[in-house]
N, C-alpha and C positions, 0 to 999 in steps of 0.2 A: 707836494702833491698829497701825501698822506694826511697832512694837517687839513687840507681842503676836504678830503673824504670824510674825516672825522667831523668837521664842521657841518657838512651836508647831512650826515647821519644824525647829528644832534638836533638839527632842525626838523627831522622827519619823525621824531618820537615825542611823546607827550605823556604827562602823568595820567594814570587811571588808578585813583587811590594812591597807594605807595608804589605801584608798579609803573614801569615805562612801557608804553605800547606804541606801535606805528601810528602816526597821525591819523590816517584814514580809518583805523580800527576803533578809535575812541567813541565816535558817534554810534557805531554798531554795538559796542559793549555797553554804553550807557542805555541805549535802547533796550538791550537785553535785560538790564537791571529793572527798568520800569515796566517792561512787558511782564516780568516775573512778579512784581509787587503791586501792579495796578489794582487788582480786585481787593487787596487787603490794605491799600495805602492809607485810607482814612483811619482804620482801626490802629494800624501801626503808629501813625502820627500821634494819636492820643496816648498810646502806651509809651512810646519813645520819650515824649515830652511831658508825661504825666498830665496831659490836657492843656499844658501851658501854651502850646502853639496857637490855640484859639485866642488867647489874650494877646499874643504878639500880633496876630492878624487883625484883631479888633483895633489895636492901637494904630496900626498901619492905615486901616480904613478911616478911622477918625481924623488922622492927620492929612489924609488925601485931599480933603476939601471937595470931594466929588458931590455934585448936586444935579438937579433936574436939567436934562438936555445935554449933558456932557457926553463926550466920546472917550471911552476908556479901553486900553489894551491890557489884558491880564496875561502876560507872557509867562510861559511855563506854567500855565494856569491849572494844569493837572485836573483834579477832581472837582474844581470849581468853587472852593470856599470863598475866595475873594470875588469871583464873578457874581455869585449869588447876592452878596451884600451890595455890590456896585449896581446890579440890575435894579434893585429896589430904589436906589438913590437917583439913578438917571431917569427912571420912569419911561413912559412910552415914547417920549420925544428924544430920548438919548439912545446910546448904543454902547454895548460892551462886547468886546471880542475876546473869547477864550482861545488862546493860541498855545499849542504845545508841539514839540518836535515828535512826540510819541503818540502814535495813533491809538494805542490801547488806553492811554490816559485820557485822551480827548473823548473817546467813546464812553468810558466810565463817567467822565464829567458830564457829558451831554445827557446820558441816560438818567443820571442822578438829578440833574437840574430840571429836566422835563418831568420826571416823576414828582418833583416838588413844586411844579406849576410855575417855574420861571419862564417869563414871557418871550415874545418875539423880538425884543430888543437885544437879545443875545445871539451872536454869531459864533460858530465853532470852526476853527481852521487848524490844519497841521502846518507848522511854521518853524523854520530854523532861525533862532535868534540872531545868528551871524549874517543873515541875508533876508531881511524882511521884505515882503512883496508890497507893503503899503507905501503910498506917496509920502514925500516930505510933509512935515507939519500937519499930521492927521489927527493926533490924539491930544486931549487935554491932560490926561494922566496915563502913565505907563507904569504898571507894577510887575515885579518879578519876585515871587516868594519861593525861596529854597530851590532855585533853579540855576542861578549863575554859576555855582561851583561845578555843575555838570557840563558847562559849555567848553568846547575845545579852545576857542580863541575868545577869551573874555573881553579883550580890547575891541574886537570887531562887534561883539554884541552890544557893548556900551555905546559905541559910535552909532550903531543902528537905532538904538533906543533914543539917543539924542536927535537923530535925523527925523524920526517919525513924530517926535514931540512938537506940539505947537509952541511958538514963542510965548513965554509966560507959563508954559505947562510944567508939570512936575513928574519926575521919575522917582520911583520908590523901590529900592532893592532890599528885600528882607532876606537875611542869610545868616547861617551860623558863622561865628567869628571867633575872635581870640579872647580867652579869659586871662586876665592879668593877675588876679588874686591867686597867689601860689597854692594855697590849700585847696581852694575850689577847683583850680586848674588840674590838680592831681586827682581829685575825686572824679572830675568830669572825664578825664582820660581813662580812668579805671572803668567807669560806667560805659563809655563809648566802645572800648575794645574788649571788655570781658562780659558785660551784661547785654548790651544792645544786640550783638550777633546771635546770642542764645535766644533772646526774645524773638528775633526774626525767624529762627528755626522753629520755635514753639508756636508762634501765631501764624506766620506766613509760610512755614516749612521751607525757609530760604535763608540759610545762615550767610552764604557768600555775598548776596546782594547787600545785606545790612553791614557786613564787614567793609564792603566798598563804600557805603554811605558814611561810615565812621571815618575811614581813611580820607575820603574826599573833603570832609570838613577840615581836617588838619592841613590839607594841601591848599586850602583856599586862602587868598590874600588877607592879611589882617586889616583892621579898620583904617589906619592911615594910608596903607598901600592902596586899598580900594578907592578911597577918597581921591587920591592923586590920579589913579587910573581914570576916574570919571572926569576929572578936569582935563586930562590929556585927551579924552575921547570927544571933547567938544562941549561939555557942560560949562556954563558960565559961573555957576556956584554949586558947591557940594558940601554937605555936612552929614554927620551921623549921630544916631542916638543908640547908646548901649542899653540892652535889656537883659535883666538877670545877670549883671556883672560881665556882660560881653559874651555870654553864651550865644546870644543872637545880637546882631546890630542891624538897625534900619538906616540905610544910606539914602539920602534924598538929594536929587540933582535938579537944577533949573536951567532952562535955556531962555535967554532974554532976546 
């Protein structure tokens, strides 16, 4: 009986950074992090990655093969970096949906893109990656940049991405990953846990959220684990490309 209770308890908690929280609390806590950082998110991304996140995203866009008339889902699209680039590529005959679970991030992204003259081919929606409201086989390309590690049930999100992807379509998961080079891994750890939260305090007046972001990166599945998770979730083919020695990995999945 006790063993059963312990088992049930284990199922009801999940990682939030290095902490364990009740399952239903994670979504609220992640929402709190991104409510807190939304207005400074772009500035912090530049500072955190020394601007390199723009190169990681550019490579993702180039490999996407997005062209005129396509339909694209930018999941966890945040402030709209990828959405803006895809909107130019799909043109007036295509469509890009910027979807994020966090209303604050969607609002910042929408305001930013409207200010920059991004056209009517972009739709904005609040969406939970684990339960997408789109029909099967809707999108030519689905992207998720730096969002999967914040999802409570990653397997559900991956299965949903596979479901809404058209046959022949491509999913692209860009995420911080596992550095295997020992010296770089040590330096990266020092940066993540000693410098990054201090920069969060300095720039966004929010040390705790950036401490969580550093911890969430360490808790995220490594490259091979995530590749297997994609295959288990319904993708027919999956592969990954390491960027900057695995600081970031781009996982690509196809449904045939």
